[in-house]
N, C-alpha and C positions, 0 to 999 in steps of 0.2 A: 325631491325625492332624497333620500335617506339610506344609504345601505345598510344591508344588516351584517348583522355579526358571523354569518357564510362566509360572505364576499372578503376577497383577500383585502389587506390592511394597504392602505398607499403611505407614499410621503407625505402628502397634502391631509391635514384633517380635515379640513372644509375648501371646497373648489365651487366657484362661481364661472361657469363656462354661458357667457351671454346672459346675463340673466339680468333683466328687467323689470321695473314697475312701472304701471298705468293704473292708478287706481279709476274706481266706477265713475268719478263726475269726469273722467278726463285728464283728470293732472297726471300730466308726466314724473313719475319720482327720480327714475334713473332709467336713464340710457344704459345702454348693454354693457355689463361688467364682468374681466375676466380675471380675476382674481385667487389667488392659491394661497392657502392660510397654513402652514408646515407642521408638521407634527414637531411638539416639545420648543417651539418659538414665539416670539412674541411679536404680530402684526400690528402696527397701529395703525390706525384711520386719522387723518388731519386735512381738514377742511372749512370753509367758510359755513356757518349756517344756511342750512337750508340745502345742502349739498349733497342729503340723501344718506348720511353715516350712519345714521338712527334704523332708517328704513334695511340696511345691507346688514347690521348687526340684528334686526327681529327677522330678516329672512335668513340666515345663518342660524338662530334659535329655531326657527322653523313656527315663527309665529305668525309670519305672513307670506306667500307664496309669489315665486317670480310670475310677472304676469307672460313671460316667454323666455326660453334659453332654458337652465338647472343649474340648482346651487343639490353639491352630494357633499352629505358630512356623514364622517367613516366612525361616529362614535352616538350612544344616546347619553353617556356620561356628561352633562354639562351643568353650566351653574351662570346664573344672568344676575350681574352686580350692575347696581344703579346709581346714580347720580346721589341719591337720597339713601340715605342706608337703609327706612324700610323696617326700623325694627319696631317692635309692638311695646308699648309703654307699658304694658300690664306684664310684661314677662322680662325675668332678669336676662344678665350676660345671657349665663350659661342656659336659658332656657329656651333665648332666640337663636341660640348657636346650634341646637340639637334642632332647631325646629322643623330644617327641613330634610335632615334627618328622618325624623318622627313620620314625616308626610310620606316619604318614600319607608314606610312599615320595616325601618331598621328595630332590631331588638334594643329591647331600653338599654342592656349593659353595653351595648355595641356603641351605640349611640352616644351614650355618657361618655365613655372611651375616648370614639372621636374627637365629641367637645372640649372635653378635657384637654387633648392635645393640641386642639389649634386653638384655645384660648390660651395655653403656653405660648404655642409658638410667635403669636403675636402682643406677647407681652400684657395681657389681662389679665395674668393670676390671682391677683389681689383684688379683681372686681370682678368677679362669676357671677356674684349674687347683687351685685348693683342693677340700677334699673336705669335705662335710657336718659331719663332726666338727669342724673347723677354725673352724666360722663360727658366729658370734651366734643367737640365736632369730630376731630383726630381719632379719639377712643370709639366711638358708635362707627365711622368706618372700619375699625381694628375690627371691630366685632361684625361687621358684614362681612368682610375678608373671613376672617375666622368662621363664619357660617356656610360661606359659599364652598370652602373645602372639606365640610364635613361630610359631603357626598363623594369624595373622593373625585372631583370630573377630569376629565382627559382636556377638556375646553372650559374655558373663563370666558363669558363673555362680558365686555365693561363698558359702559354709555357714559363716560365725562365723570368717573367716581368722585375723583378728586378736585373738580373744578370749583366747590361750594369751599375749601379749606383754606386757611392761609398759605402766604407761599411759603413758611417755613415747612406749616405741618403736611405741605403737599408735597415736598421733598421726600420728608421722612416715610409718608408714604410710597411712595413709589420706591425705595430702598426698602421698605417690607413687602413691598408687591415681588421686587425683583428676588428676595430672601426666599420668599414661599416656592417662587417658579424653582427655584435651584432645588428646594427640598423635595416638591413636586413634580416636577418636570411636565405641568399640564401646558397645551396651550393656548396662547391668547388672541383674543380681537379686540383691542382698544382703542377707543373712540377719545380724541383731546381735541382743543382748540391751541393747546402748548406746544408751540415748536420745540422748546426745552425738554416738555416733557417727552415728545416724539421721541429724539434724537437720545434721550438719556435710557427708555425701556425698551427700543424696537431694536428688534433684528433686522425689521424691515417697514420700510414707511410707504404708504399710502396716501397719495396728495390728490386730494377729491377739488371737484369744482362743481358749480350750479349752471342749471339752465340745459337739457334737466342734468341731475346727480350724476358726474363720470369719474371715473378715474384719468386723471393725466399723464401720471409716470409713478411707478414701483421703484423707489430705491434700495438696495441694498446696503444695510451700516457698516462704514468704513471699521468700525469697530464697536460691534456686538455687545452685548449682557454675556457673561462667561458662566458656564456653570460650575467656574472654579472661581468663588471670590476673591482669592490672591491676584489674580489677573489684572492687571493695570490697562485701564483703557485709555485710549488716544485722544488727550482733551482736545490737542489741533485739530485734528480729523474730525471727531464732533462737532468743534465750534464752524469749519469749513460745513458741515453736512447741514448745520441749522442755518448759517448764511444761504445757501443753496435753497432749502427748501423755502424761505424767509422771498429770497428774489422770486421763484415759481409762484407763489403765492400771491405777491404784490403786483406779478404782471396783471392778474386776473382781473384788477380792479385799475389797468392803465387803460 
């Protein structure tokens, strides 16, 4: 279920209320899930493979429906970012970044302006006319991020977008995402296997486990990302959070 524009805006942009998923072959992918994705914040899903993180993300996107319970989403303005940048090889960076707005029938001058602004924001101004084959992995993901914001989303759904990158580039892309978030203040539902990434990016972290997929715990960050980049985060508290999540995830295998 998706809320219409006539209904009141809520503090939660997405809400799962007892939402579960059982596929036609009888496989139970998700037990009933209760989770809120607050407006203007980054919510991270972390857990082992097969715990239903992507199913939950697809449910938030409206690509799959809960078998029972409900998913409500108070916006139609969303973008989905995959692990693969999914750039079209025959289109330049600018043409790739313009693509979503073009499919939404945004007038050419406006979509070109949006694309140029987004390309500048992610630091690819000198590569606007380059093709994907001429870009590094990090640059391709920057182009993918730029494309995702040209539709001016209120909700960004991200399925392990930085998993294929080396550690240094991955950290830079996390910083890039936070910079875009500060500028645009969209909500994010972000999937990762990295505890460090979850703690660095998340305002709240939902820990999931298998058998079937379910949420074990939702933790509010003791030192979340701030809209003010000058705010110094409490690294000691974040390290303690990483340890807490690591212990919780480790207990699943005991």
